[in-house]
N, C-alpha and C positions, 0 to 999 in steps of 0.2 A: 324816368326813374324805374318805372315798372318794366319797361322794355329792357333796360340795362340789367335789372335783377334777373329777368327771365333768361337773357342771354348767358349770364354768369352761371345760372343753374344748369342750363343745357350744356355748357362747357364742362362743368364738374361731372355731369352724368356721362358725357362722352369720354372723359378721361378715366372714369371709374370702369366703364365698359371695356376700354382698351386694356386697362390693368387686369381686369378679371379674365380677359381672353388670352393673356400672355401665359405661356406654360410656366407652371410653378416648379421650382426646384424642390426635391424632396427635403423635408425638414431634417436637420442634423440630429444625430442620435443623442438624446438627452442623457444627463448623467445617471438618472435612475435606471433607464433602459440598459445603458452600458454596464452598470453594476450587476444587473441581473444576468445579462449575457455572460459576463465573466464568472459570476458565481456558478451558474449552471455549467459553463464550460469547464471550470476546474473540477467540479464534482464529477463530470463524465470522464475527464482525464484521469482522475484518481481511480474511478471504477474500472476503466479499461486497462490502465497501466498495471494494476495488481491482479487482474483477472486470471491471466494464464498462470501466474505464480501460484495462486491459491488453488486453481484446478489441479495443477500437478501434485500439490501436497495432498489434496483430497483423493487423487487417483493413485497415491503412492502404494497402497496395499495391493491394488490391482496390477500395477506395473511390475511389482516384485513377484506376483503370482505367475508371471510369464515364464519365470525360470523353471517352473514345474509343469508348464503346458507343453504339449507336443510341438515339435519344431515346425510343422506345417500348419499350425493354427494361426489364423489371420488376426484374431483378436482374443482378448481375455474374457471368458464368460464370467458374469458376476456370480457371487456366491462362494461358499467355502469349498476348498479342495484339500486333499490330504497333504500334510506337511511332512518333510523328512524327519522333523524333530517331534514326532507325535507323542513321545514319552514325557515331554515337558507339559506342565499344567498351563502354560501360556499359549499354546498353539502358535508357535513362532514361525515366521518366515526364516529361511536360512540367511537372509540378509536383512538387516534392520531398515525400517523406513527412514532412518537417519541418513542412509545412503542417498535417497532421493532428496532429502533436505540439503545435503551438502552439494549435490549437483545443482540444486535450485538456488543456492545462496553464494557459493564461492565465486562464480563469475561476477555476481553483484558486488561482492566485497572487493574484488580487484578493481572494478570500475570506480567504486567510491573512493578507494585509496588513491587512484590516479587522477581522479576528477579535479581536485584542487591544484594539481600540478600543471595541467595544460588543456583540460577539456573545454575550457572557456574559449579557446582559439577557434573551435568549430561553431558555426551559427546554429541556432536552435532548430531550424527546419530540417536540415539533414539528420540531426540526431533523432528527431521525432519519426522521420521516415524509417530509419534503421530500426527503431524500437518497434514500430508497427509490423515491419516485415519479419523480424525475429519472432514476434508473438504469433503471427500466422504460421510461420514455419514450425514452431514448437507443437502446435495442435496437429499439423499434418504428419510430422515425423513420428510422434508418439502414437497416433492413430493407426498408422500403417506399419509400425515396427513389429518385428517377429522375435526380438530378443531384448533382454534387459539392457544390454550395452547400448543398443541403438535408441531405446527409449530414453535412457539417461542423457544421450546427446540432445534429444528433443527438449528435455528438462533444462539443459544448459542454455538452449536458445531462449526459453522462457525467462531464465535468470538474467540473461543479457538484456532482454527487452525491459524487464521490470527495473533492473538496476540503472540502466541508461535513462529510462523514462523518469525515475524518481529524482535522480540528480538534476536532470534537465528541468523538470517542472517545479521542483522546490526552489531552484535558483531563479526561475522565471517569476515566482511569486514576489520577489523583491521589486519587480517593476509594476506591481499592482497594489491596491489597498490591502492592508494586512488581513482583512476579513476573508480573502480568498483562501488563506491557510486553513481556516475552519472547513470551508467547502471541499478543499482538496482532501483533508483528513477524513471527512465524512465519506467522500467518494471511495477512498481506499478501504474504509470499513465496509462500504457497500459491496466492494469487490469480494471481500471475504465472505460476506453473507450470501450474496447472489451467486458467486462462483461455487461455493461449497453446496448451497441449496440446489442449484441447477444440476450439478453432478449427481447429488444424492437423488433428486427427484426423477431425473431421466433414467438412471440405472434401476431405481426402485420400480419404475413403470415398465421395465423390461427392455429398455434400449441398451444395447451393448456399450461398453466403454469406448470402443472405436467410433461408433456413430454419435455417441454423446460428445466426444471431442470435436468431431467434424461439424457438429451443429453450432459450435461456438466460434466459427470463423468470421462471423459478422462483428465480433468485438474489436479486432484490429482496425477494421474499416471505420467503426464508430469513433475510435481514438483519433484517427487522422482527420475525420470530418469535423470533430469538435475543435481540434487545434487550428486547422486551416480555415474553417468556415464560421465558427462560433465566437472564438475569442476576439475581442477588439484589440487594436494596436496598443501596445504598452506605451505609457507616457511617463515623463518624469514625475515622481511621486511627491505630493505634499500630504499633510495629514488629513486631507479631505476624505470623508467617508468613514472616519474613525471617531470613536467616542472621545470627548475631551479628556476624560480620565486616562484613556489609553495613551493619548498623545502626550499628556503630562508625565506619564509613567515611563516614557522612552528615555532610558539612560544608557549610555555606552557601557558595555561590559568592562572595557578597559579604555582609558583615555589615552589615545595614541596620537591625537592631533595637536599641533601647536596653534596658538591663536592666529598665526599667519597662514596656516594651511587651509586649502579650499577643498571641500568634499569633491571627490571625483569618482571614477569607476572603482568598483570593488577590486578589480584585478590590477589596479595601480598600486596596491599595497606592497610594501617591501616585505622581505622574508621575516624581518624582526617584528613588523606589525602583525603579520599573519600568525606568528608564533604567540605573540602576546594575546591576540584575540582568542586563539585556540585554547590557551591556558585558562582564559576567563570562561570558556564554554564547558570546562570539565565538570563543573558542578551540575550541569544538566546531562552531559554525555554519560558520565559514570552510572547514575541511576537508571538511565534508559538501557544501557548495556546490560545491567543486572536484571531488569525486568524482562528483556527479550531472551536472555540466557535461560532464566527460570521457566518462562512459558513455553519456549520451543524445546527445552529438555523434556518438559511434560508432553508436548504435542507429538514429537517424533521419537522420543525415547520411551515414553510410558503409555501412550494411547494404545499401541499395539498389544501391550502387556496387560492392560486393564480389560481383561476378557471374561465375560460372564456367560457361563453355560446354561444358567437357569432362566433363559429368555428366548423368545421366538426369533430374535435377530441373529443373523449369522455373524461370524467374526468380521467379515468385510463390511457388513451393514453397520455394526457397532462402531467401527472405525470412521465410517462416513458420517454417522450421527455426531460423534465427538467433534469432528472437524467443523460441521455445520453449526453446532451450538457455540463452540469457541468463537467462530467468526460472527455469529449473531451478537455476542457480547461485545466484541470489538466494534462492530458497526454502531451499536447504541452509544457506547462511550465516546467514540470518535466524533459522534454527531452532537455531543452534549456540551460543547464549549460555551454556548450562549446561556446555558443553565447553570453550569458548575465549572469553576476555574480553580485549578490546584497549582499553587506556587511551589510547594515543597514536594517535588516528585520523588524524593528519596523514600517517603512513606509508602508510595506504591511499590517501590523496589523491595522494601522489607516485607510487605504483605505477599508479594508474588513469590519470594523465596520461601516463606512459610507455607504457601500453597504447594510448592514443589516438594518440600520435606514431608508434608502430610500425604501426598499421593504416592511418593516413593515408599513411604512406610506401608501404605495399603497394598502396593504391588508385592512387596516382600511378605507381608503378614496376612493379607486378604481378610481384613476385618470389616470392610463395608459390605453389607448384605445385599444391596440392591443397586442395579445400574442407574436408577433414577437419582440416587444420591450423587453419583459420579456426574450425571448430567448437570446438576445444580452447581457443583464445584467448577466444572469446566466453563459454564456460563459466567460465573464469577471471575474466573481466570481471564476470560476475554474482556470483561469490564475493566480490570486492572491494566491490561496491556494497551487497550485502546485509549484509556485516559492518560496513561504515561506518554504515549506518542503525541497526541494532539496538544497537551499542555506543555510538553517540552518545546515544541516548535513555536507555539504561541508565545511562550515566555521569552524565547530567543528573539523573536521578531520584535517584541516590545522593548527589549533591553539592549539592542544593538543600534548603533547609529546607521544612518542611510549609507554611509560609505562602506561600512563593514558587513551589512546585512546579507548580501548575496554570497560572500565568502563564508559567513557564519552558517548559513543554511546548508551549503554544500558540505562543509566540514562536519556539521553535526549529524548529517544523515548517515554517517558511518556507524552511528551508535547501535541501531537495531541490527544491522547486518553483522557487525562484529559479535554481538551477543548471540545471534542465531548460529553463526559459524562455530563459535566455541561450544555451544550446546550440541551441535551435530557431531563434532569430533569426540566428545565425551560420551554421547549416547551410544555410539557403535560398540565400544567394549562393554558397556553396561548391558546392552542387549545380549551379547554373547555370554556374559556371566549368568544373567538371570535365566536365559533359555536353556542352560545346562543344569539348572536346578531340577531335582526330581519333583 
């Protein structure tokens, strides 16, 4: 008996040693690890996607100063330069910074208008590659430009990159847990903060705008690395990873399915279904359009005119500080979804319109005595804009069915771009009117 038991133990030990000596396959990626990879991946994608767009708006004042620079100058020197309209109390450029805004947004508007019609026919990877190449091209073209016209062509490339990327990545969120929307939104807010802060910091430190732009060429590389190397492969979604309350809150905006119908691809929707879903989205689209109209009317129509002579900051430096503080507010509020969720986004639209009216009155009447009061108002403006963006897309993700979610995301992302485009068109004549006031 003892000999038999000893033989059995030796056999077990031998099998255990053989098992231990066999090469072990790497453990599969667990759910928690995949969630974090996707969260970080979407945050980086949001950061990189909007970075060139933000930098071009921060550089708008410097880009337009090139019109007054000598033709053989290779880059724009930071700091104030004499303006042709020196009789105006606003120290205006001959062209409004809204011109840069329009070059930075109209291509995005066209892409977003066309996206629901056929962009889904292209796989995601080629779209991401085009976005990265256009982003890099925008930095290079603007950095080496000798004229406003060529610089605006570089701004157009930044717009193509940002618009194509936003449509692509927002629709891609439909293949991942809804939590990635918050991370994407936070990343886009981070792009605003870090993009404007890096441009401000480098130029304040004495680096020329040209070299500042060239130093940012690593951003497109980071975007491509995040998409191709960091994100996990999307899988068919179930409510996993979501709160039970969120899952229970998922209600289709419009009921377009019959009991016999089976959920399929978002792009299997008929025209009538798409139109019905789009009409259901209007209660979120319209407030977001108004929020972005008001805030970009302020940013590109009024920032340049909110000029204080009783400060040590030059006009160009004041403009860069305005952009940085606005983006700081956006970053904080776009990252606040886990702390504060707002269902009635029309309240944010109302507050932003009041903000616009107040600052427009100050531009005309000049009743605010200090630039620091403007700093506070601009930070608050950013809070409103960022909160409207992240809560709009979060609400849409909760209230659309799986079948409709990808289409709803692509259709709703037209909201901010439409509002920004409208503000740019109206800011141009306002600039000309105010700059001719004595």
